[in-house]
PyMOL Python script that loads the backbone (N, CA, C, O; Angstrom):
from pymol import cmd

cmd.read_pdbstr("""\
ATOM      1  N   MET A   1     -26.599  32.843 -32.232  1.00  0.00           N
ATOM      2  CA  MET A   1     -26.873  32.653 -30.834  1.00  0.00           C
ATOM      3  C   MET A   1     -26.926  31.165 -30.471  1.00  0.00           C
ATOM      4  O   MET A   1     -26.430  30.749 -29.424  1.00  0.00           O
ATOM      5  N   ILE A   2     -27.537  30.376 -31.354  1.00  0.00           N
ATOM      6  CA  ILE A   2     -27.629  28.940 -31.122  1.00  0.00           C
ATOM      7  C   ILE A   2     -26.252  28.302 -31.146  1.00  0.00           C
ATOM      8  O   ILE A   2     -25.973  27.402 -30.354  1.00  0.00           O
ATOM      9  N   VAL A   3     -25.392  28.752 -32.038  1.00  0.00           N
ATOM     10  CA  VAL A   3     -24.033  28.207 -32.141  1.00  0.00           C
ATOM     11  C   VAL A   3     -23.260  28.491 -30.855  1.00  0.00           C
ATOM     12  O   VAL A   3     -22.551  27.618 -30.355  1.00  0.00           O
ATOM     13  N   VAL A   4     -23.388  29.681 -30.328  1.00  0.00           N
ATOM     14  CA  VAL A   4     -22.707  30.044 -29.079  1.00  0.00           C
ATOM     15  C   VAL A   4     -23.245  29.192 -27.939  1.00  0.00           C
ATOM     16  O   VAL A   4     -22.474  28.703 -27.113  1.00  0.00           O
ATOM     17  N   PHE A   5     -24.548  29.011 -27.885  1.00  0.00           N
ATOM     18  CA  PHE A   5     -25.160  28.183 -26.853  1.00  0.00           C
ATOM     19  C   PHE A   5     -24.651  26.744 -26.935  1.00  0.00           C
ATOM     20  O   PHE A   5     -24.317  26.146 -25.912  1.00  0.00           O
ATOM     21  N   LEU A   6     -24.589  26.187 -28.141  1.00  0.00           N
ATOM     22  CA  LEU A   6     -24.096  24.815 -28.308  1.00  0.00           C
ATOM     23  C   LEU A   6     -22.626  24.701 -27.933  1.00  0.00           C
ATOM     24  O   LEU A   6     -22.209  23.711 -27.331  1.00  0.00           O
ATOM     25  N   TYR A   7     -21.840  25.711 -28.288  1.00  0.00           N
ATOM     26  CA  TYR A   7     -20.422  25.716 -27.924  1.00  0.00           C
ATOM     27  C   TYR A   7     -20.274  25.728 -26.396  1.00  0.00           C
ATOM     28  O   TYR A   7     -19.465  24.980 -25.847  1.00  0.00           O
ATOM     29  N   LEU A   8     -21.039  26.557 -25.722  1.00  0.00           N
ATOM     30  CA  LEU A   8     -20.965  26.626 -24.262  1.00  0.00           C
ATOM     31  C   LEU A   8     -21.417  25.317 -23.619  1.00  0.00           C
ATOM     32  O   LEU A   8     -20.815  24.869 -22.644  1.00  0.00           O
ATOM     33  N   GLN A   9     -22.455  24.708 -24.148  1.00  0.00           N
ATOM     34  CA  GLN A   9     -22.905  23.424 -23.640  1.00  0.00           C
ATOM     35  C   GLN A   9     -21.835  22.350 -23.819  1.00  0.00           C
ATOM     36  O   GLN A   9     -21.611  21.523 -22.936  1.00  0.00           O
ATOM     37  N   PHE A  10     -21.183  22.379 -24.973  1.00  0.00           N
ATOM     38  CA  PHE A  10     -20.103  21.421 -25.216  1.00  0.00           C
ATOM     39  C   PHE A  10     -18.996  21.606 -24.186  1.00  0.00           C
ATOM     40  O   PHE A  10     -18.474  20.626 -23.653  1.00  0.00           O
ATOM     41  N   GLN A  11     -18.635  22.855 -23.902  1.00  0.00           N
ATOM     42  CA  GLN A  11     -17.582  23.129 -22.926  1.00  0.00           C
ATOM     43  C   GLN A  11     -18.001  22.677 -21.519  1.00  0.00           C
ATOM     44  O   GLN A  11     -17.178  22.169 -20.758  1.00  0.00           O
ATOM     45  N   VAL A  12     -19.251  22.860 -21.188  1.00  0.00           N
ATOM     46  CA  VAL A  12     -19.736  22.463 -19.862  1.00  0.00           C
ATOM     47  C   VAL A  12     -19.647  20.950 -19.680  1.00  0.00           C
ATOM     48  O   VAL A  12     -19.269  20.473 -18.611  1.00  0.00           O
ATOM     49  N   TRP A  13     -19.992  20.203 -20.712  1.00  0.00           N
ATOM     50  CA  TRP A  13     -20.030  18.755 -20.582  1.00  0.00           C
ATOM     51  C   TRP A  13     -18.721  18.070 -20.958  1.00  0.00           C
ATOM     52  O   TRP A  13     -18.316  17.122 -20.286  1.00  0.00           O
ATOM     53  N   PHE A  14     -18.054  18.523 -22.011  1.00  0.00           N
ATOM     54  CA  PHE A  14     -16.893  17.794 -22.529  1.00  0.00           C
ATOM     55  C   PHE A  14     -15.595  18.592 -22.513  1.00  0.00           C
ATOM     56  O   PHE A  14     -14.575  18.076 -22.970  1.00  0.00           O
ATOM     57  N   GLY A  15     -15.583  19.799 -22.020  1.00  0.00           N
ATOM     58  CA  GLY A  15     -14.378  20.625 -22.001  1.00  0.00           C
ATOM     59  C   GLY A  15     -13.350  20.115 -21.003  1.00  0.00           C
ATOM     60  O   GLY A  15     -13.577  19.124 -20.309  1.00  0.00           O
ATOM     61  N   GLU A  16     -12.205  20.813 -20.941  1.00  0.00           N
ATOM     62  CA  GLU A  16     -11.117  20.398 -20.046  1.00  0.00           C
ATOM     63  C   GLU A  16     -11.544  20.404 -18.581  1.00  0.00           C
ATOM     64  O   GLU A  16     -11.086  19.572 -17.798  1.00  0.00           O
ATOM     65  N   SER A  17     -12.409  21.327 -18.213  1.00  0.00           N
ATOM     66  CA  SER A  17     -12.900  21.359 -16.832  1.00  0.00           C
ATOM     67  C   SER A  17     -14.404  21.104 -16.792  1.00  0.00           C
ATOM     68  O   SER A  17     -15.108  21.611 -15.919  1.00  0.00           O
ATOM     69  N   GLY A  18     -14.877  20.326 -17.733  1.00  0.00           N
ATOM     70  CA  GLY A  18     -16.299  20.019 -17.825  1.00  0.00           C
ATOM     71  C   GLY A  18     -16.722  18.938 -16.854  1.00  0.00           C
ATOM     72  O   GLY A  18     -15.937  18.467 -16.032  1.00  0.00           O
ATOM     73  N   TYR A  19     -17.963  18.563 -16.968  1.00  0.00           N
ATOM     74  CA  TYR A  19     -18.577  17.595 -16.061  1.00  0.00           C
ATOM     75  C   TYR A  19     -17.848  16.253 -16.061  1.00  0.00           C
ATOM     76  O   TYR A  19     -17.516  15.735 -14.995  1.00  0.00           O
ATOM     77  N   PHE A  20     -17.600  15.694 -17.224  1.00  0.00           N
ATOM     78  CA  PHE A  20     -16.974  14.366 -17.306  1.00  0.00           C
ATOM     79  C   PHE A  20     -15.508  14.406 -16.884  1.00  0.00           C
ATOM     80  O   PHE A  20     -15.000  13.442 -16.312  1.00  0.00           O
ATOM     81  N   ALA A  21     -14.837  15.504 -17.161  1.00  0.00           N
ATOM     82  CA  ALA A  21     -13.448  15.648 -16.703  1.00  0.00           C
ATOM     83  C   ALA A  21     -13.392  15.697 -15.179  1.00  0.00           C
ATOM     84  O   ALA A  21     -12.503  15.107 -14.566  1.00  0.00           O
ATOM     85  N   GLN A  22     -14.342  16.401 -14.575  1.00  0.00           N
ATOM     86  CA  GLN A  22     -14.388  16.471 -13.124  1.00  0.00           C
ATOM     87  C   GLN A  22     -14.669  15.110 -12.492  1.00  0.00           C
ATOM     88  O   GLN A  22     -14.084  14.760 -11.467  1.00  0.00           O
ATOM     89  N   LYS A  23     -15.568  14.347 -13.112  1.00  0.00           N
ATOM     90  CA  LYS A  23     -15.870  13.003 -12.607  1.00  0.00           C
ATOM     91  C   LYS A  23     -14.625  12.122 -12.664  1.00  0.00           C
ATOM     92  O   LYS A  23     -14.355  11.362 -11.734  1.00  0.00           O
ATOM     93  N   THR A  24     -13.872  12.224 -13.752  1.00  0.00           N
ATOM     94  CA  THR A  24     -12.648  11.439 -13.893  1.00  0.00           C
ATOM     95  C   THR A  24     -11.637  11.833 -12.830  1.00  0.00           C
ATOM     96  O   THR A  24     -10.987  10.973 -12.236  1.00  0.00           O
ATOM     97  N   ILE A  25     -11.507  13.111 -12.593  1.00  0.00           N
ATOM     98  CA  ILE A  25     -10.562  13.595 -11.581  1.00  0.00           C
ATOM     99  C   ILE A  25     -10.964  13.098 -10.193  1.00  0.00           C
ATOM    100  O   ILE A  25     -10.107  12.659  -9.426  1.00  0.00           O
ATOM    101  N   LEU A  26     -12.237  13.158  -9.864  1.00  0.00           N
ATOM    102  CA  LEU A  26     -12.702  12.680  -8.557  1.00  0.00           C
ATOM    103  C   LEU A  26     -12.474  11.185  -8.389  1.00  0.00           C
ATOM    104  O   LEU A  26     -12.097  10.732  -7.309  1.00  0.00           O
ATOM    105  N   TYR A  27     -12.699  10.418  -9.446  1.00  0.00           N
ATOM    106  CA  TYR A  27     -12.472   8.974  -9.395  1.00  0.00           C
ATOM    107  C   TYR A  27     -10.985   8.688  -9.163  1.00  0.00           C
ATOM    108  O   TYR A  27     -10.634   7.844  -8.338  1.00  0.00           O
ATOM    109  N   ASP A  28     -10.121   9.388  -9.888  1.00  0.00           N
ATOM    110  CA  ASP A  28      -8.676   9.205  -9.710  1.00  0.00           C
ATOM    111  C   ASP A  28      -8.243   9.595  -8.304  1.00  0.00           C
ATOM    112  O   ASP A  28      -7.389   8.941  -7.706  1.00  0.00           O
ATOM    113  N   GLN A  29      -8.836  10.664  -7.778  1.00  0.00           N
ATOM    114  CA  GLN A  29      -8.504  11.108  -6.433  1.00  0.00           C
ATOM    115  C   GLN A  29      -8.893  10.058  -5.396  1.00  0.00           C
ATOM    116  O   GLN A  29      -8.138   9.814  -4.456  1.00  0.00           O
ATOM    117  N   GLU A  30     -10.045   9.441  -5.552  1.00  0.00           N
ATOM    118  CA  GLU A  30     -10.474   8.399  -4.617  1.00  0.00           C
ATOM    119  C   GLU A  30      -9.536   7.196  -4.668  1.00  0.00           C
ATOM    120  O   GLU A  30      -9.209   6.622  -3.629  1.00  0.00           O
ATOM    121  N   LYS A  31      -9.099   6.807  -5.873  1.00  0.00           N
ATOM    122  CA  LYS A  31      -8.162   5.693  -5.994  1.00  0.00           C
ATOM    123  C   LYS A  31      -6.850   6.020  -5.300  1.00  0.00           C
ATOM    124  O   LYS A  31      -6.294   5.176  -4.597  1.00  0.00           O
ATOM    125  N   ILE A  32      -6.352   7.225  -5.489  1.00  0.00           N
ATOM    126  CA  ILE A  32      -5.083   7.623  -4.876  1.00  0.00           C
ATOM    127  C   ILE A  32      -5.221   7.666  -3.359  1.00  0.00           C
ATOM    128  O   ILE A  32      -4.316   7.230  -2.649  1.00  0.00           O
ATOM    129  N   GLU A  33      -6.334   8.181  -2.853  1.00  0.00           N
ATOM    130  CA  GLU A  33      -6.536   8.244  -1.406  1.00  0.00           C
ATOM    131  C   GLU A  33      -6.626   6.857  -0.787  1.00  0.00           C
ATOM    132  O   GLU A  33      -6.131   6.644   0.320  1.00  0.00           O
ATOM    133  N   SER A  34      -7.251   5.909  -1.482  1.00  0.00           N
ATOM    134  CA  SER A  34      -7.327   4.551  -0.935  1.00  0.00           C
ATOM    135  C   SER A  34      -5.948   3.899  -0.923  1.00  0.00           C
ATOM    136  O   SER A  34      -5.609   3.196   0.029  1.00  0.00           O
ATOM    137  N   LYS A  35      -5.154   4.119  -1.961  1.00  0.00           N
ATOM    138  CA  LYS A  35      -3.789   3.588  -1.962  1.00  0.00           C
ATOM    139  C   LYS A  35      -2.958   4.233  -0.860  1.00  0.00           C
ATOM    140  O   LYS A  35      -2.137   3.573  -0.223  1.00  0.00           O
ATOM    141  N   LEU A  36      -3.176   5.527  -0.640  1.00  0.00           N
ATOM    142  CA  LEU A  36      -2.449   6.241   0.406  1.00  0.00           C
ATOM    143  C   LEU A  36      -2.780   5.685   1.782  1.00  0.00           C
ATOM    144  O   LEU A  36      -1.888   5.544   2.619  1.00  0.00           O
ATOM    145  N   MET A  37      -4.038   5.368   2.030  1.00  0.00           N
ATOM    146  CA  MET A  37      -4.425   4.786   3.317  1.00  0.00           C
ATOM    147  C   MET A  37      -3.736   3.449   3.539  1.00  0.00           C
ATOM    148  O   MET A  37      -3.289   3.160   4.648  1.00  0.00           O
ATOM    149  N   ILE A  38      -3.646   2.629   2.494  1.00  0.00           N
ATOM    150  CA  ILE A  38      -2.976   1.335   2.603  1.00  0.00           C
ATOM    151  C   ILE A  38      -1.492   1.540   2.910  1.00  0.00           C
ATOM    152  O   ILE A  38      -0.934   0.858   3.770  1.00  0.00           O
ATOM    153  N   LEU A  39      -0.860   2.470   2.213  1.00  0.00           N
ATOM    154  CA  LEU A  39       0.559   2.730   2.445  1.00  0.00           C
ATOM    155  C   LEU A  39       0.812   3.289   3.842  1.00  0.00           C
ATOM    156  O   LEU A  39       1.823   2.962   4.464  1.00  0.00           O
ATOM    157  N   LYS A  40      -0.091   4.126   4.339  1.00  0.00           N
ATOM    158  CA  LYS A  40       0.068   4.649   5.697  1.00  0.00           C
ATOM    159  C   LYS A  40      -0.032   3.528   6.723  1.00  0.00           C
ATOM    160  O   LYS A  40       0.707   3.522   7.708  1.00  0.00           O
ATOM    161  N   ALA A  41      -0.934   2.587   6.503  1.00  0.00           N
ATOM    162  CA  ALA A  41      -1.062   1.448   7.420  1.00  0.00           C
ATOM    163  C   ALA A  41       0.209   0.600   7.405  1.00  0.00           C
ATOM    164  O   ALA A  41       0.677   0.152   8.452  1.00  0.00           O
ATOM    165  N   LYS A  42       0.764   0.382   6.211  1.00  0.00           N
ATOM    166  CA  LYS A  42       2.015  -0.374   6.109  1.00  0.00           C
ATOM    167  C   LYS A  42       3.149   0.362   6.809  1.00  0.00           C
ATOM    168  O   LYS A  42       3.977  -0.258   7.477  1.00  0.00           O
ATOM    169  N   ASN A  43       3.189   1.682   6.658  1.00  0.00           N
ATOM    170  CA  ASN A  43       4.228   2.468   7.325  1.00  0.00           C
ATOM    171  C   ASN A  43       4.109   2.380   8.837  1.00  0.00           C
ATOM    172  O   ASN A  43       5.119   2.281   9.534  1.00  0.00           O
ATOM    173  N   ARG A  44       2.865   2.414   9.359  1.00  0.00           N
ATOM    174  CA  ARG A  44       2.684   2.279  10.809  1.00  0.00           C
ATOM    175  C   ARG A  44       3.177   0.922  11.299  1.00  0.00           C
ATOM    176  O   ARG A  44       3.800   0.828  12.357  1.00  0.00           O
ATOM    177  N   LEU A  45       2.897  -0.130  10.528  1.00  0.00           N
ATOM    178  CA  LEU A  45       3.343  -1.469  10.904  1.00  0.00           C
ATOM    179  C   LEU A  45       4.867  -1.549  10.910  1.00  0.00           C
ATOM    180  O   LEU A  45       5.463  -2.084  11.845  1.00  0.00           O
ATOM    181  N   ILE A  46       5.485  -1.020   9.874  1.00  0.00           N
ATOM    182  CA  ILE A  46       6.949  -1.059   9.791  1.00  0.00           C
ATOM    183  C   ILE A  46       7.568  -0.222  10.906  1.00  0.00           C
ATOM    184  O   ILE A  46       8.576  -0.620  11.490  1.00  0.00           O
ATOM    185  N   THR A  47       6.977   0.929  11.207  1.00  0.00           N
ATOM    186  CA  THR A  47       7.483   1.777  12.289  1.00  0.00           C
ATOM    187  C   THR A  47       7.408   1.052  13.622  1.00  0.00           C
ATOM    188  O   THR A  47       8.343   1.123  14.420  1.00  0.00           O
ATOM    189  N   SER A  48       6.317   0.361  13.869  1.00  0.00           N
ATOM    190  CA  SER A  48       6.206  -0.380  15.135  1.00  0.00           C
ATOM    191  C   SER A  48       7.209  -1.526  15.194  1.00  0.00           C
ATOM    192  O   SER A  48       7.747  -1.819  16.261  1.00  0.00           O
ATOM    193  N   GLN A  49       7.467  -2.178  14.060  1.00  0.00           N
ATOM    194  CA  GLN A  49       8.464  -3.242  14.040  1.00  0.00           C
ATOM    195  C   GLN A  49       9.855  -2.683  14.308  1.00  0.00           C
ATOM    196  O   GLN A  49      10.641  -3.302  15.026  1.00  0.00           O
ATOM    197  N   ILE A  50      10.167  -1.533  13.746  1.00  0.00           N
ATOM    198  CA  ILE A  50      11.480  -0.913  13.968  1.00  0.00           C
ATOM    199  C   ILE A  50      11.637  -0.546  15.435  1.00  0.00           C
ATOM    200  O   ILE A  50      12.690  -0.779  16.028  1.00  0.00           O
ATOM    201  N   LYS A  51      10.577   0.036  16.029  1.00  0.00           N
ATOM    202  CA  LYS A  51      10.648   0.398  17.448  1.00  0.00           C
ATOM    203  C   LYS A  51      10.864  -0.832  18.315  1.00  0.00           C
ATOM    204  O   LYS A  51      11.630  -0.786  19.278  1.00  0.00           O
ATOM    205  N   GLU A  52      10.192  -1.937  17.981  1.00  0.00           N
ATOM    206  CA  GLU A  52      10.369  -3.169  18.749  1.00  0.00           C
ATOM    207  C   GLU A  52      11.796  -3.692  18.615  1.00  0.00           C
ATOM    208  O   GLU A  52      12.390  -4.131  19.600  1.00  0.00           O
ATOM    209  N   LEU A  53      12.343  -3.648  17.418  1.00  0.00           N
ATOM    210  CA  LEU A  53      13.709  -4.128  17.214  1.00  0.00           C
ATOM    211  C   LEU A  53      14.712  -3.263  17.969  1.00  0.00           C
ATOM    212  O   LEU A  53      15.713  -3.781  18.463  1.00  0.00           O
ATOM    213  N   ARG A  54      14.471  -1.974  18.070  1.00  0.00           N
ATOM    214  CA  ARG A  54      15.366  -1.094  18.818  1.00  0.00           C
ATOM    215  C   ARG A  54      15.217  -1.297  20.317  1.00  0.00           C
ATOM    216  O   ARG A  54      16.198  -1.221  21.057  1.00  0.00           O
ATOM    217  N   ARG A  55      13.995  -1.557  20.767  1.00  0.00           N
ATOM    218  CA  ARG A  55      13.722  -1.694  22.192  1.00  0.00           C
ATOM    219  C   ARG A  55      14.232  -3.030  22.737  1.00  0.00           C
ATOM    220  O   ARG A  55      14.769  -3.090  23.843  1.00  0.00           O
ATOM    221  N   ARG A  56      14.061  -4.099  21.956  1.00  0.00           N
ATOM    222  CA  ARG A  56      14.454  -5.436  22.423  1.00  0.00           C
ATOM    223  C   ARG A  56      15.429  -6.050  21.418  1.00  0.00           C
ATOM    224  O   ARG A  56      15.001  -6.556  20.381  1.00  0.00           O
ATOM    225  N   PRO A  57      16.719  -6.015  21.704  1.00  0.00           N
ATOM    226  CA  PRO A  57      17.693  -6.595  20.775  1.00  0.00           C
ATOM    227  C   PRO A  57      17.494  -8.098  20.559  1.00  0.00           C
ATOM    228  O   PRO A  57      17.881  -8.622  19.515  1.00  0.00           O
ATOM    229  N   GLY A  58      16.905  -8.791  21.516  1.00  0.00           N
ATOM    230  CA  GLY A  58      16.646 -10.225  21.363  1.00  0.00           C
ATOM    231  C   GLY A  58      15.632 -10.517  20.271  1.00  0.00           C
ATOM    232  O   GLY A  58      15.600 -11.617  19.718  1.00  0.00           O
ATOM    233  N   SER A  59      14.817  -9.541  19.970  1.00  0.00           N
ATOM    234  CA  SER A  59      13.829  -9.751  18.917  1.00  0.00           C
ATOM    235  C   SER A  59      14.469  -9.823  17.540  1.00  0.00           C
ATOM    236  O   SER A  59      13.886 -10.386  16.613  1.00  0.00           O
ATOM    237  N   ILE A  60      15.661  -9.260  17.397  1.00  0.00           N
ATOM    238  CA  ILE A  60      16.378  -9.366  16.121  1.00  0.00           C
ATOM    239  C   ILE A  60      16.719 -10.824  15.849  1.00  0.00           C
ATOM    240  O   ILE A  60      16.531 -11.317  14.737  1.00  0.00           O
ATOM    241  N   GLU A  61      17.220 -11.509  16.871  1.00  0.00           N
ATOM    242  CA  GLU A  61      17.543 -12.929  16.712  1.00  0.00           C
ATOM    243  C   GLU A  61      16.288 -13.740  16.419  1.00  0.00           C
ATOM    244  O   GLU A  61      16.289 -14.605  15.544  1.00  0.00           O
ATOM    245  N   SER A  62      15.231 -13.457  17.147  1.00  0.00           N
ATOM    246  CA  SER A  62      13.975 -14.171  16.927  1.00  0.00           C
ATOM    247  C   SER A  62      13.454 -13.951  15.508  1.00  0.00           C
ATOM    248  O   SER A  62      12.982 -14.886  14.863  1.00  0.00           O
ATOM    249  N   HIS A  63      13.541 -12.731  15.035  1.00  0.00           N
ATOM    250  CA  HIS A  63      13.098 -12.408  13.677  1.00  0.00           C
ATOM    251  C   HIS A  63      13.964 -13.137  12.647  1.00  0.00           C
ATOM    252  O   HIS A  63      13.449 -13.687  11.673  1.00  0.00           O
ATOM    253  N   ALA A  64      15.273 -13.137  12.867  1.00  0.00           N
ATOM    254  CA  ALA A  64      16.179 -13.818  11.930  1.00  0.00           C
ATOM    255  C   ALA A  64      15.907 -15.313  11.891  1.00  0.00           C
ATOM    256  O   ALA A  64      15.970 -15.930  10.828  1.00  0.00           O
ATOM    257  N   ARG A  65      15.610 -15.888  13.023  1.00  0.00           N
ATOM    258  CA  ARG A  65      15.338 -17.328  13.058  1.00  0.00           C
ATOM    259  C   ARG A  65      14.016 -17.669  12.375  1.00  0.00           C
ATOM    260  O   ARG A  65      13.952 -18.607  11.580  1.00  0.00           O
ATOM    261  N   SER A  66      12.968 -16.917  12.677  1.00  0.00           N
ATOM    262  CA  SER A  66      11.655 -17.279  12.141  1.00  0.00           C
ATOM    263  C   SER A  66      11.478 -16.888  10.681  1.00  0.00           C
ATOM    264  O   SER A  66      10.936 -17.667   9.898  1.00  0.00           O
ATOM    265  N   LYS A  67      11.924 -15.696  10.304  1.00  0.00           N
ATOM    266  CA  LYS A  67      11.672 -15.209   8.947  1.00  0.00           C
ATOM    267  C   LYS A  67      12.752 -15.627   7.960  1.00  0.00           C
ATOM    268  O   LYS A  67      12.459 -15.911   6.799  1.00  0.00           O
ATOM    269  N   LEU A  68      13.993 -15.667   8.416  1.00  0.00           N
ATOM    270  CA  LEU A  68      15.099 -15.929   7.502  1.00  0.00           C
ATOM    271  C   LEU A  68      15.670 -17.338   7.608  1.00  0.00           C
ATOM    272  O   LEU A  68      16.492 -17.737   6.783  1.00  0.00           O
ATOM    273  N   GLY A  69      15.240 -18.097   8.620  1.00  0.00           N
ATOM    274  CA  GLY A  69      15.715 -19.471   8.776  1.00  0.00           C
ATOM    275  C   GLY A  69      17.168 -19.568   9.202  1.00  0.00           C
ATOM    276  O   GLY A  69      17.837 -20.552   8.885  1.00  0.00           O
ATOM    277  N   MET A  70      17.667 -18.572   9.912  1.00  0.00           N
ATOM    278  CA  MET A  70      19.076 -18.570  10.337  1.00  0.00           C
ATOM    279  C   MET A  70      19.252 -19.418  11.596  1.00  0.00           C
ATOM    280  O   MET A  70      18.344 -19.530  12.419  1.00  0.00           O
ATOM    281  N   ILE A  71      20.423 -20.004  11.724  1.00  0.00           N
ATOM    282  CA  ILE A  71      20.741 -20.808  12.895  1.00  0.00           C
ATOM    283  C   ILE A  71      22.081 -20.356  13.453  1.00  0.00           C
ATOM    284  O   ILE A  71      22.872 -19.722  12.755  1.00  0.00           O
ATOM    285  N   LYS A  72      22.331 -20.688  14.726  1.00  0.00           N
ATOM    286  CA  LYS A  72      23.599 -20.345  15.360  1.00  0.00           C
ATOM    287  C   LYS A  72      24.648 -21.382  14.989  1.00  0.00           C
ATOM    288  O   LYS A  72      24.308 -22.515  14.647  1.00  0.00           O
ATOM    289  N   PRO A  73      25.921 -21.006  15.054  1.00  0.00           N
ATOM    290  CA  PRO A  73      26.978 -21.999  14.808  1.00  0.00           C
ATOM    291  C   PRO A  73      26.881 -23.120  15.842  1.00  0.00           C
ATOM    292  O   PRO A  73      26.700 -22.864  17.032  1.00  0.00           O
ATOM    293  N   GLY A  74      27.003 -24.349  15.382  1.00  0.00           N
ATOM    294  CA  GLY A  74      26.941 -25.510  16.255  1.00  0.00           C
ATOM    295  C   GLY A  74      25.540 -26.070  16.414  1.00  0.00           C
ATOM    296  O   GLY A  74      25.394 -27.163  16.962  1.00  0.00           O
ATOM    297  N   GLU A  75      24.515 -25.387  15.969  1.00  0.00           N
ATOM    298  CA  GLU A  75      23.152 -25.893  16.049  1.00  0.00           C
ATOM    299  C   GLU A  75      22.875 -26.814  14.875  1.00  0.00           C
ATOM    300  O   GLU A  75      23.488 -26.691  13.815  1.00  0.00           O
ATOM    301  N   THR A  76      21.952 -27.732  15.074  1.00  0.00           N
ATOM    302  CA  THR A  76      21.526 -28.634  14.005  1.00  0.00           C
ATOM    303  C   THR A  76      20.141 -28.203  13.547  1.00  0.00           C
ATOM    304  O   THR A  76      19.228 -28.027  14.355  1.00  0.00           O
ATOM    305  N   PHE A  77      20.004 -28.038  12.249  1.00  0.00           N
ATOM    306  CA  PHE A  77      18.731 -27.603  11.674  1.00  0.00           C
ATOM    307  C   PHE A  77      17.960 -28.837  11.243  1.00  0.00           C
ATOM    308  O   PHE A  77      18.456 -29.650  10.462  1.00  0.00           O
ATOM    309  N   VAL A  78      16.733 -28.976  11.760  1.00  0.00           N
ATOM    310  CA  VAL A  78      15.909 -30.133  11.460  1.00  0.00           C
ATOM    311  C   VAL A  78      14.591 -29.650  10.866  1.00  0.00           C
ATOM    312  O   VAL A  78      13.935 -28.766  11.418  1.00  0.00           O
ATOM    313  N   ILE A  79      14.212 -30.243   9.731  1.00  0.00           N
ATOM    314  CA  ILE A  79      12.925 -29.919   9.119  1.00  0.00           C
ATOM    315  C   ILE A  79      11.975 -31.067   9.420  1.00  0.00           C
ATOM    316  O   ILE A  79      12.287 -32.224   9.140  1.00  0.00           O
ATOM    317  N   VAL A  80      10.824 -30.752   9.985  1.00  0.00           N
ATOM    318  CA  VAL A  80       9.812 -31.744  10.284  1.00  0.00           C
ATOM    319  C   VAL A  80       8.696 -31.577   9.254  1.00  0.00           C
ATOM    320  O   VAL A  80       8.011 -30.553   9.244  1.00  0.00           O
ATOM    321  N   PRO A  81       8.506 -32.582   8.379  1.00  0.00           N
ATOM    322  CA  PRO A  81       7.471 -32.427   7.359  1.00  0.00           C
ATOM    323  C   PRO A  81       6.084 -32.488   7.986  1.00  0.00           C
ATOM    324  O   PRO A  81       5.847 -33.214   8.951  1.00  0.00           O
ATOM    325  N   GLU A  82       5.180 -31.710   7.413  1.00  0.00           N
ATOM    326  CA  GLU A  82       3.804 -31.733   7.881  1.00  0.00           C
ATOM    327  C   GLU A  82       3.088 -32.919   7.275  1.00  0.00           C
ATOM    328  O   GLU A  82       3.459 -33.405   6.207  1.00  0.00           O
ATOM    329  N   GLU A  83       2.064 -33.380   7.963  1.00  0.00           N
ATOM    330  CA  GLU A  83       1.282 -34.495   7.442  1.00  0.00           C
ATOM    331  C   GLU A  83       0.521 -34.037   6.197  1.00  0.00           C
ATOM    332  O   GLU A  83       0.037 -32.907   6.141  1.00  0.00           O
ATOM    333  N   GLY A  84       0.420 -34.901   5.222  1.00  0.00           N
ATOM    334  CA  GLY A  84      -0.294 -34.587   4.001  1.00  0.00           C
ATOM    335  C   GLY A  84       0.568 -33.922   2.954  1.00  0.00           C
ATOM    336  O   GLY A  84       0.075 -33.618   1.867  1.00  0.00           O
ATOM    337  N   SER A  85       1.840 -33.682   3.238  1.00  0.00           N
ATOM    338  CA  SER A  85       2.714 -33.034   2.261  1.00  0.00           C
ATOM    339  C   SER A  85       3.487 -34.046   1.463  1.00  0.00           C
ATOM    340  O   SER A  85       4.274 -33.676   0.592  1.00  0.00           O
TER     341      SER A  85
END
""", "prot")
cmd.dss("prot")
cmd.show_as("cartoon", "prot")
cmd.util.cbc("prot")
cmd.orient("prot")
């Protein structure tokens, strides 16, 4: 009887669906949910940027100039160094 009791206690605490396994699963679930929230926020930002680019074609040029450093043919590109650099 004692052996059966000890076996059952072992299963409750250390088995595949025991206490510590459940804690590990809950911890992993929380990590995944937090990563999912971050990815959803990034997706919302990208979706809003796509909508803006579709709505205003001029924003494509502005984005290319500011983010990619592109210039139009015939323009002169000038770099102004910042103080302390």
